N, CA, C and O atoms as a DFTB+ gen file, in Angstrom:
588 C
 N C O
     1  1      -7.759     -23.390      -0.104
     2  2      -6.580     -22.550      -0.237
     3  2      -6.968     -21.113      -0.611
     4  3      -6.388     -20.143      -0.122
     5  1      -7.955     -21.014      -1.485
     6  2      -8.394     -19.694      -1.933
     7  2      -8.933     -18.869      -0.765
     8  3      -8.641     -17.678      -0.654
     9  1      -9.717     -19.504       0.102
    10  2     -10.288     -18.791       1.252
    11  2      -9.207     -18.343       2.230
    12  3      -9.300     -17.264       2.815
    13  1      -8.190     -19.168       2.403
    14  2      -7.082     -18.812       3.290
    15  2      -6.349     -17.591       2.737
    16  3      -6.065     -16.647       3.474
    17  1      -6.047     -17.612       1.450
    18  2      -5.372     -16.474       0.814
    19  2      -6.226     -15.215       0.871
    20  3      -5.724     -14.118       1.117
    21  1      -7.516     -15.387       0.642
    22  2      -8.436     -14.252       0.683
    23  2      -8.475     -13.629       2.080
    24  3      -8.440     -12.407       2.224
    25  1      -8.546     -14.468       3.090
    26  2      -8.548     -13.975       4.467
    27  2      -7.218     -13.317       4.822
    28  3      -7.186     -12.275       5.477
    29  1      -6.130     -13.931       4.387
    30  2      -4.810     -13.360       4.664
    31  2      -4.654     -12.004       3.984
    32  3      -4.157     -11.056       4.593
    33  1      -5.072     -11.910       2.740
    34  2      -4.969     -10.646       1.993
    35  2      -5.865      -9.584       2.626
    36  3      -5.483      -8.419       2.739
    37  1      -7.046      -9.998       3.032
    38  2      -7.994      -9.066       3.643
    39  2      -7.495      -8.571       5.000
    40  3      -7.614      -7.383       5.300
    41  1      -6.949      -9.447       5.808
    42  2      -6.467      -9.055       7.126
    43  2      -5.134      -8.324       7.091
    44  3      -4.901      -7.408       7.880
    45  1      -4.269      -8.723       6.188
    46  2      -2.928      -8.133       6.107
    47  2      -2.989      -6.662       5.702
    48  3      -2.054      -5.910       5.977
    49  1      -4.067      -6.246       5.056
    50  2      -4.178      -4.843       4.646
    51  2      -4.086      -3.908       5.838
    52  3      -3.571      -2.796       5.721
    53  1      -4.585      -4.354       6.988
    54  2      -4.525      -3.517       8.181
    55  2      -3.089      -3.356       8.675
    56  3      -2.711      -2.291       9.164
    57  1      -2.303      -4.400       8.549
    58  2      -0.884      -4.322       8.914
    59  2      -0.189      -3.302       8.019
    60  3       0.550      -2.443       8.501
    61  1      -0.429      -3.400       6.723
    62  2       0.169      -2.463       5.766
    63  2      -0.269      -1.044       6.086
    64  3       0.551      -0.127       6.132
    65  1      -1.553      -0.870       6.303
    66  2      -2.111       0.456       6.569
    67  2      -1.503       1.073       7.829
    68  3      -1.099       2.236       7.817
    69  1      -1.437       0.307       8.906
    70  2      -0.893       0.814      10.170
    71  2       0.595       1.149      10.024
    72  3       1.041       2.199      10.486
    73  1       1.358       0.265       9.388
    74  2       2.789       0.520       9.223
    75  2       3.043       1.734       8.328
    76  3       3.954       2.518       8.595
    77  1       2.253       1.893       7.280
    78  2       2.411       3.068       6.406
    79  2       2.097       4.355       7.157
    80  3       2.835       5.335       7.057
    81  1       1.011       4.348       7.902
    82  2       0.649       5.547       8.668
    83  2       1.732       5.864       9.697
    84  3       2.117       7.022       9.857
    85  1       2.217       4.850      10.386
    86  2       3.277       5.070      11.385
    87  2       4.538       5.621      10.724
    88  3       5.155       6.552      11.243
    89  1       4.921       5.053       9.584
    90  2       6.122       5.518       8.879
    91  2       5.945       6.956       8.386
    92  3       6.879       7.756       8.449
    93  1       4.761       7.278       7.902
    94  2       4.506       8.639       7.413
    95  2       4.561       9.639       8.563
    96  3       5.204      10.683       8.448
    97  1       3.894       9.326       9.666
    98  2       3.922      10.245      10.811
    99  2       5.331      10.403      11.372
   100  3       5.743      11.506      11.731
   101  1       6.054       9.319      11.445
   102  2       7.426       9.380      11.934
   103  2       8.293      10.210      10.986
   104  3       9.130      10.993      11.437
   105  1       8.100      10.044       9.685
   106  2       8.875      10.801       8.709
   107  2       8.510      12.290       8.759
   108  3       9.391      13.148       8.707
   109  1       7.221      12.592       8.859
   110  2       6.803      13.995       8.965
   111  2       7.357      14.632      10.232
   112  3       7.812      15.776      10.215
   113  1       7.315      13.889      11.323
   114  2       7.851      14.385      12.590
   115  2       9.350      14.642      12.475
   116  3       9.850      15.658      12.958
   117  1      10.051      13.733      11.846
   118  2      11.493      13.902      11.672
   119  2      11.844      15.025      10.726
   120  3      12.790      15.777      10.957
   121  1      11.070      15.134       9.650
   122  2      11.331      16.168       8.637
   123  2      11.028      17.550       9.196
   124  3      11.870      18.446       9.140
   125  1       9.823      17.723       9.734
   126  2       9.409      19.036      10.221
   127  2      10.078      19.398      11.548
   128  3      10.281      20.575      11.845
   129  1      10.419      18.384      12.340
   130  2      11.068      18.625      13.620
   131  2      12.583      18.619      13.545
   132  3      13.275      18.757      14.554
   133  1      13.087      18.454      12.324
   134  2      14.538      18.432      12.091
   135  2      15.242      17.426      13.013
   136  3      16.246      17.735      13.654
   137  1      14.683      16.229      13.055
   138  2      15.240      15.172      13.908
   139  2      16.207      14.307      13.113
   140  3      16.184      14.295      11.882
   141  1      17.043      13.595      13.826
   142  2      17.991      12.675      13.198
   143  2      17.230      11.486      12.608
   144  3      16.148      11.128      13.075
   145  1      17.803      10.899      11.599
   146  2      17.254       9.685      10.990
   147  2      17.907       8.504      11.701
   148  3      19.104       8.259      11.552
   149  1      17.110       7.783      12.470
   150  2      17.649       6.732      13.318
   151  2      17.488       5.344      12.690
   152  3      16.835       5.175      11.660
   153  1      18.092       4.384      13.331
   154  2      17.937       2.991      12.913
   155  2      16.475       2.562      13.072
   156  3      15.978       1.752      12.289
   157  1      15.796       3.095      14.068
   158  2      14.367       2.815      14.253
   159  2      13.535       3.323      13.086
   160  3      12.587       2.662      12.661
   161  1      13.889       4.502      12.565
   162  2      13.199       5.032      11.385
   163  2      13.384       4.084      10.197
   164  3      12.433       3.746       9.493
   165  1      14.618       3.673      10.001
   166  2      14.940       2.795       8.867
   167  2      14.184       1.474       8.981
   168  3      13.639       0.977       7.996
   169  1      14.154       0.911      10.188
   170  2      13.474      -0.374      10.382
   171  2      11.974      -0.269      10.141
   172  3      11.384      -1.144       9.507
   173  1      11.359       0.789      10.638
   174  2       9.925       0.977      10.403
   175  2       9.639       1.086       8.907
   176  3       8.680       0.495       8.411
   177  1      10.467       1.837       8.195
   178  2      10.286       1.986       6.747
   179  2      10.440       0.648       6.033
   180  3       9.681       0.342       5.113
   181  1      11.414      -0.143       6.450
   182  2      11.623      -1.460       5.832
   183  2      10.463      -2.396       6.161
   184  3      10.026      -3.159       5.300
   185  1       9.959      -2.348       7.395
   186  2       8.809      -3.186       7.746
   187  2       7.583      -2.797       6.924
   188  3       6.828      -3.669       6.492
   189  1       7.377      -1.504       6.705
   190  2       6.265      -1.055       5.859
   191  2       6.455      -1.565       4.430
   192  3       5.506      -2.026       3.796
   193  1       7.669      -1.479       3.939
   194  2       7.986      -1.965       2.593
   195  2       7.734      -3.467       2.488
   196  3       7.082      -3.924       1.549
   197  1       8.239      -4.226       3.436
   198  2       8.067      -5.684       3.409
   199  2       6.595      -6.065       3.513
   200  3       6.135      -6.958       2.800
   201  1       5.859      -5.400       4.389
   202  2       4.433      -5.724       4.538
   203  2       3.679      -5.445       3.244
   204  3       2.783      -6.202       2.870
   205  1       4.038      -4.364       2.561
   206  2       3.378      -4.042       1.289
   207  2       3.715      -5.085       0.219
   208  3       2.860      -5.448      -0.590
   209  1       4.947      -5.558       0.217
   210  2       5.329      -6.575      -0.762
   211  2       4.672      -7.926      -0.467
   212  3       4.316      -8.656      -1.392
   213  1       4.510      -8.258       0.805
   214  2       3.776      -9.478       1.159
   215  2       2.331      -9.367       0.679
   216  3       1.773     -10.319       0.132
   217  1       1.736      -8.202       0.889
   218  2       0.366      -7.956       0.432
   219  2       0.271      -8.101      -1.088
   220  3      -0.700      -8.650      -1.609
   221  1       1.280      -7.609      -1.783
   222  2       1.312      -7.742      -3.245
   223  2       1.342      -9.214      -3.647
   224  3       0.597      -9.626      -4.537
   225  1       2.186     -10.002      -3.008
   226  2       2.275     -11.426      -3.351
   227  2       0.958     -12.148      -3.073
   228  3       0.517     -12.967      -3.880
   229  1       0.331     -11.851      -1.941
   230  2      -0.974     -12.446      -1.647
   231  2      -2.003     -12.036      -2.696
   232  3      -2.790     -12.858      -3.164
   233  1      -1.986     -10.754      -3.059
   234  2      -2.926     -10.248      -4.064
   235  2      -2.705     -10.855      -5.435
   236  3      -3.664     -11.192      -6.129
   237  1      -1.455     -10.997      -5.831
   238  2      -1.164     -11.612      -7.131
   239  2      -1.601     -13.073      -7.164
   240  3      -2.114     -13.548      -8.177
   241  1      -1.399     -13.784      -6.059
   242  2      -1.854     -15.171      -5.996
   243  2      -3.370     -15.235      -6.176
   244  3      -3.871     -16.069      -6.931
   245  1      -4.094     -14.371      -5.494
   246  2      -5.558     -14.335      -5.640
   247  2      -5.965     -13.941      -7.057
   248  3      -6.885     -14.524      -7.632
   249  1      -5.281     -12.960      -7.609
   250  2      -5.601     -12.459      -8.946
   251  2      -5.544     -13.581      -9.982
   252  3      -6.438     -13.709     -10.819
   253  1      -4.492     -14.387      -9.919
   254  2      -4.340     -15.439     -10.915
   255  2      -5.125     -16.699     -10.555
   256  3      -5.611     -17.390     -11.450
   257  1      -5.258     -17.013      -9.274
   258  2      -6.039     -18.190      -8.880
   259  2      -7.522     -18.011      -9.186
   260  3      -8.198     -18.968      -9.563
   261  1      -8.034     -16.781      -9.024
   262  2      -9.445     -16.517      -9.279
   263  2      -9.733     -16.184     -10.732
   264  3     -10.894     -16.039     -11.115
   265  1      -8.709     -16.061     -11.533
   266  2      -8.899     -15.785     -12.959
   267  2      -9.407     -14.389     -13.259
   268  3     -10.077     -14.178     -14.270
   269  1      -9.096     -13.422     -12.386
   270  2      -9.573     -12.064     -12.612
   271  2      -9.019     -11.466     -13.900
   272  3      -9.633     -10.572     -14.482
   273  1      -7.871     -11.950     -14.346
   274  2      -7.291     -11.437     -15.586
   275  2      -8.133     -11.807     -16.794
   276  3      -7.953     -11.228     -17.865
   277  1      -9.057     -12.765     -16.647
   278  2      -9.943     -13.173     -17.738
   279  2     -11.336     -12.563     -17.628
   280  3     -12.203     -12.854     -18.452
   281  1     -11.559     -11.731     -16.631
   282  2     -12.900     -11.194     -16.369
   283  2     -13.375     -10.277     -17.505
   284  3     -12.571      -9.673     -18.215
   285  1     -14.683     -10.193     -17.652
   286  2     -15.308      -9.337     -18.660
   287  2     -15.267      -7.884     -18.174
   288  3     -15.873      -7.552     -17.155
   289  1     -14.565      -7.035     -18.892
   290  2     -14.362      -5.643     -18.467
   291  2     -15.591      -4.760     -18.612
   292  3     -15.562      -3.602     -18.197
   293  1     -16.666      -5.276     -19.188
   294  2     -17.854      -4.432     -19.360
   295  2     -18.622      -4.263     -18.045
   296  3     -19.367      -3.296     -17.890
   297  1     -18.453      -5.172     -17.116
   298  2     -19.106      -5.052     -15.805
   299  2     -18.186      -4.275     -14.866
   300  3     -16.977      -4.508     -14.841
   301  1     -18.759      -3.354     -14.099
   302  2     -17.968      -2.475     -13.233
   303  2     -17.118      -3.244     -12.233
   304  3     -15.942      -2.930     -12.047
   305  1     -17.701      -4.246     -11.591
   306  2     -16.956      -4.986     -10.566
   307  2     -15.838      -5.810     -11.200
   308  3     -14.740      -5.895     -10.649
   309  1     -16.109      -6.411     -12.340
   310  2     -15.071      -7.198     -13.027
   311  2     -13.940      -6.289     -13.510
   312  3     -12.765      -6.640     -13.402
   313  1     -14.293      -5.140     -14.034
   314  2     -13.275      -4.175     -14.494
   315  2     -12.422      -3.702     -13.320
   316  3     -11.206      -3.551     -13.438
   317  1     -13.080      -3.472     -12.192
   318  2     -12.331      -3.020     -11.021
   319  2     -11.286      -4.059     -10.634
   320  3     -10.113      -3.721     -10.472
   321  1     -11.699      -5.335     -10.482
   322  2     -10.754      -6.365     -10.041
   323  2      -9.750      -6.714     -11.121
   324  3      -8.601      -7.038     -10.819
   325  1     -10.171      -6.651     -12.385
   326  2      -9.255      -7.015     -13.480
   327  2      -8.191      -5.964     -13.705
   328  3      -7.026      -6.304     -13.912
   329  1      -8.566      -4.679     -13.668
   330  2      -7.624      -3.631     -14.069
   331  2      -7.358      -2.577     -13.004
   332  3      -6.201      -2.280     -12.703
   333  1      -8.390      -2.020     -12.441
   334  2      -8.220      -0.856     -11.568
   335  2      -7.498      -1.197     -10.267
   336  3      -6.528      -0.530      -9.907
   337  1      -7.954      -2.216      -9.567
   338  2      -7.367      -2.563      -8.275
   339  2      -5.886      -2.908      -8.420
   340  3      -5.039      -2.368      -7.709
   341  1      -5.594      -3.793      -9.330
   342  2      -4.210      -4.235      -9.472
   343  2      -3.310      -3.096      -9.955
   344  3      -2.164      -2.997      -9.516
   345  1      -3.798      -2.247     -10.836
   346  2      -2.979      -1.133     -11.344
   347  2      -2.669      -0.114     -10.256
   348  3      -1.526       0.317     -10.100
   349  1      -3.694       0.262      -9.511
   350  2      -3.498       1.271      -8.465
   351  2      -2.610       0.719      -7.349
   352  3      -1.723       1.415      -6.853
   353  1      -2.847      -0.513      -6.963
   354  2      -2.040      -1.100      -5.888
   355  2      -0.595      -1.315      -6.328
   356  3       0.323      -1.117      -5.532
   357  1      -0.378      -1.714      -7.569
   358  2       0.994      -1.828      -8.077
   359  2       1.692      -0.470      -8.059
   360  3       2.864      -0.373      -7.694
   361  1       0.979       0.563      -8.449
   362  2       1.550       1.915      -8.417
   363  2       1.921       2.300      -6.982
   364  3       2.969       2.905      -6.753
   365  1       1.067       1.952      -6.023
   366  2       1.357       2.254      -4.616
   367  2       2.602       1.507      -4.145
   368  3       3.446       2.084      -3.459
   369  1       2.720       0.249      -4.500
   370  2       3.891      -0.548      -4.099
   371  2       5.156       0.010      -4.742
   372  3       6.211       0.059      -4.108
   373  1       5.051       0.427      -5.986
   374  2       6.200       1.024      -6.677
   375  2       6.625       2.306      -5.961
   376  3       7.818       2.538      -5.767
   377  1       5.665       3.134      -5.568
   378  2       5.989       4.360      -4.831
   379  2       6.681       4.046      -3.504
   380  3       7.647       4.714      -3.136
   381  1       6.200       3.050      -2.798
   382  2       6.818       2.661      -1.528
   383  2       8.247       2.188      -1.759
   384  3       9.157       2.551      -1.014
   385  1       8.437       1.380      -2.788
   386  2       9.762       0.846      -3.088
   387  2      10.731       1.951      -3.498
   388  3      11.870       1.984      -3.032
   389  1      10.287       2.847      -4.360
   390  2      11.130       3.962      -4.796
   391  2      11.445       4.874      -3.615
   392  3      12.586       5.305      -3.451
   393  1      10.451       5.166      -2.802
   394  2      10.668       6.025      -1.638
   395  2      11.700       5.449      -0.690
   396  3      12.580       6.163      -0.208
   397  1      11.592       4.151      -0.423
   398  2      12.553       3.505       0.470
   399  2      13.961       3.540      -0.141
   400  3      14.931       3.840       0.555
   401  1      14.073       3.239      -1.417
   402  2      15.380       3.235      -2.086
   403  2      15.996       4.632      -2.110
   404  3      17.188       4.793      -1.848
   405  1      15.190       5.632      -2.421
   406  2      15.711       7.010      -2.468
   407  2      16.104       7.520      -1.090
   408  3      17.054       8.292      -0.955
   409  1      15.372       7.089      -0.068
   410  2      15.729       7.544       1.281
   411  2      17.077       6.971       1.692
   412  3      17.823       7.614       2.430
   413  1      17.396       5.776       1.224
   414  2      18.702       5.184       1.526
   415  2      19.836       5.981       0.887
   416  3      20.926       6.093       1.449
   417  1      19.563       6.532      -0.296
   418  2      20.597       7.266      -1.035
   419  2      20.768       8.699      -0.562
   420  3      21.799       9.321      -0.820
   421  1      19.774       9.222       0.122
   422  2      19.859      10.608       0.613
   423  2      20.957      10.700       1.672
   424  3      21.212       9.752       2.414
   425  1      21.591      11.857       1.719
   426  2      22.725      12.006       2.634
   427  2      22.349      12.607       3.983
   428  3      22.918      12.218       5.003
   429  1      21.415      13.534       4.013
   430  2      21.068      14.142       5.303
   431  2      19.714      13.626       5.805
   432  3      18.894      13.128       5.033
   433  1      19.509      13.757       7.097
   434  2      18.314      13.224       7.749
   435  2      17.031      13.843       7.213
   436  3      16.041      13.142       7.007
   437  1      17.043      15.150       6.986
   438  2      15.836      15.824       6.499
   439  2      15.413      15.270       5.143
   440  3      14.223      15.077       4.893
   441  1      16.372      15.017       4.277
   442  2      16.067      14.473       2.951
   443  2      15.514      13.057       3.059
   444  3      14.605      12.690       2.316
   445  1      16.043      12.276       3.960
   446  2      15.544      10.909       4.164
   447  2      14.090      10.942       4.652
   448  3      13.227      10.247       4.115
   449  1      13.838      11.757       5.673
   450  2      12.476      11.869       6.205
   451  2      11.514      12.410       5.147
   452  3      10.408      11.892       4.989
   453  1      11.932      13.446       4.426
   454  2      11.084      14.059       3.401
   455  2      10.726      13.035       2.318
   456  3       9.572      12.951       1.897
   457  1      11.706      12.270       1.878
   458  2      11.477      11.272       0.831
   459  2      10.452      10.241       1.275
   460  3       9.529       9.909       0.531
   461  1      10.619       9.738       2.490
   462  2       9.664       8.743       3.001
   463  2       8.276       9.371       3.132
   464  3       7.284       8.764       2.726
   465  1       8.195      10.563       3.685
   466  2       6.897      11.215       3.878
   467  2       6.176      11.399       2.546
   468  3       4.977      11.136       2.448
   469  1       6.886      11.841       1.538
   470  2       6.252      12.109       0.241
   471  2       5.857      10.814      -0.466
   472  3       4.704      10.659      -0.866
   473  1       6.792       9.890      -0.624
   474  2       6.501       8.675      -1.386
   475  2       5.522       7.752      -0.662
   476  3       4.592       7.232      -1.279
   477  1       5.720       7.547       0.629
   478  2       4.797       6.698       1.372
   479  2       3.428       7.374       1.475
   480  3       2.400       6.700       1.437
   481  1       3.412       8.699       1.605
   482  2       2.153       9.436       1.652
   483  2       1.364       9.294       0.358
   484  3       0.154       9.065       0.383
   485  1       2.046       9.432      -0.764
   486  2       1.376       9.237      -2.058
   487  2       0.857       7.808      -2.195
   488  3      -0.251       7.590      -2.685
   489  1       1.654       6.844      -1.766
   490  2       1.227       5.443      -1.830
   491  2      -0.022       5.228      -0.982
   492  3      -0.945       4.530      -1.402
   493  1      -0.055       5.817       0.192
   494  2      -1.225       5.685       1.060
   495  2      -2.464       6.293       0.411
   496  3      -3.557       5.736       0.516
   497  1      -2.299       7.418      -0.249
   498  2      -3.418       8.038      -0.968
   499  2      -3.909       7.097      -2.069
   500  3      -5.117       6.919      -2.228
   501  1      -3.009       6.500      -2.821
   502  2      -3.388       5.545      -3.869
   503  2      -4.183       4.383      -3.269
   504  3      -5.205       3.971      -3.820
   505  1      -3.708       3.861      -2.143
   506  2      -4.375       2.723      -1.509
   507  2      -5.780       3.097      -1.056
   508  3      -6.723       2.336      -1.271
   509  1      -5.927       4.246      -0.438
   510  2      -7.243       4.691       0.025
   511  2      -8.188       4.915      -1.165
   512  3      -9.369       4.573      -1.096
   513  1      -7.672       5.481      -2.238
   514  2      -8.488       5.686      -3.445
   515  2      -8.936       4.342      -4.017
   516  3     -10.089       4.195      -4.419
   517  1      -8.041       3.372      -4.054
   518  2      -8.402       2.053      -4.577
   519  2      -9.493       1.405      -3.727
   520  3     -10.409       0.781      -4.262
   521  1      -9.398       1.550      -2.422
   522  2     -10.416       0.980      -1.539
   523  2     -11.744       1.710      -1.730
   524  3     -12.806       1.087      -1.731
   525  1     -11.681       3.022      -1.889
   526  2     -12.894       3.801      -2.140
   527  2     -13.551       3.372      -3.458
   528  3     -14.770       3.211      -3.524
   529  1     -12.739       3.188      -4.505
   530  2     -13.276       2.755      -5.801
   531  2     -13.907       1.375      -5.702
   532  3     -14.875       1.083      -6.405
   533  1     -13.364       0.520      -4.831
   534  2     -13.932      -0.799      -4.635
   535  2     -15.357      -0.675      -4.085
   536  3     -16.260      -1.390      -4.519
   537  1     -15.548       0.234      -3.131
   538  2     -16.885       0.402      -2.555
   539  2     -17.867       0.954      -3.581
   540  3     -19.067       0.697      -3.494
   541  1     -17.364       1.710      -4.546
   542  2     -18.237       2.251      -5.590
   543  2     -18.613       1.192      -6.617
   544  3     -19.739       1.189      -7.115
   545  1     -17.679       0.287      -6.943
   546  2     -17.977      -0.720      -7.962
   547  2     -18.701      -1.932      -7.377
   548  3     -19.380      -2.655      -8.106
   549  1     -18.564      -2.159      -6.083
   550  2     -19.227      -3.276      -5.427
   551  2     -19.921      -2.768      -4.165
   552  3     -19.299      -2.687      -3.106
   553  1     -21.208      -2.424      -4.272
   554  2     -21.939      -1.851      -3.127
   555  2     -22.001      -2.759      -1.903
   556  3     -22.280      -2.280      -0.804
   557  1     -21.748      -4.056      -2.065
   558  2     -21.781      -4.967      -0.905
   559  2     -20.545      -4.804      -0.022
   560  3     -20.520      -5.294       1.107
   561  1     -19.528      -4.123      -0.527
   562  2     -18.292      -3.914       0.236
   563  2     -18.338      -2.561       0.929
   564  3     -19.036      -1.646       0.493
   565  1     -17.580      -2.451       2.018
   566  2     -17.544      -1.207       2.772
   567  2     -16.115      -0.698       2.861
   568  3     -15.160      -1.437       2.621
   569  1     -15.988       0.554       3.204
   570  2     -14.692       1.205       3.318
   571  2     -14.080       0.856       4.666
   572  3     -14.465       1.432       5.683
   573  1     -13.138      -0.070       4.690
   574  2     -12.492      -0.557       5.899
   575  2     -13.503      -1.045       6.927
   576  3     -13.331      -0.841       8.129
   577  1     -14.564      -1.695       6.439
   578  2     -15.547      -2.223       7.350
   579  2     -16.537      -1.201       7.884
   580  3     -17.396      -1.534       8.701
   581  1     -16.421       0.054       7.422
   582  2     -17.329       1.115       7.866
   583  2     -18.367       1.344       6.790
   584  3     -18.026       1.601       5.635
   585  1     -19.636       1.251       7.163
   586  2     -20.717       1.403       6.176
   587  2     -20.926       2.842       5.775
   588  3     -21.797       3.134       4.955
């Protein structure tokens, strides 16, 4: 079961990454191009949100099944998995959730696009930083499979 969850969490990150990038580019295009906020925009944002929440659930299952919460924080890799990874990724998910909620409350299209671009963009930066920190604490890992 652990290997299945690990593979799912590892593979699902690409879905999250692609959907976030697509939502950010679409939001930037809409914001800077003064385009209408369409049902397609809303659906892409919701799919990005849902994919990130699925990733969170997979990650939390791994976190508790592997006992990372009990890891010794004096070792860099244990500290990363115990505190840094989960904290940064939770912050990213919170940003995605807040961005989606605020975009729903915005009244004009530009505000909706701007909100998604800013919040999802910040979340993407957090995610990339967390992955980069993983490569620093565990030299056997690579940045998105790139050495």
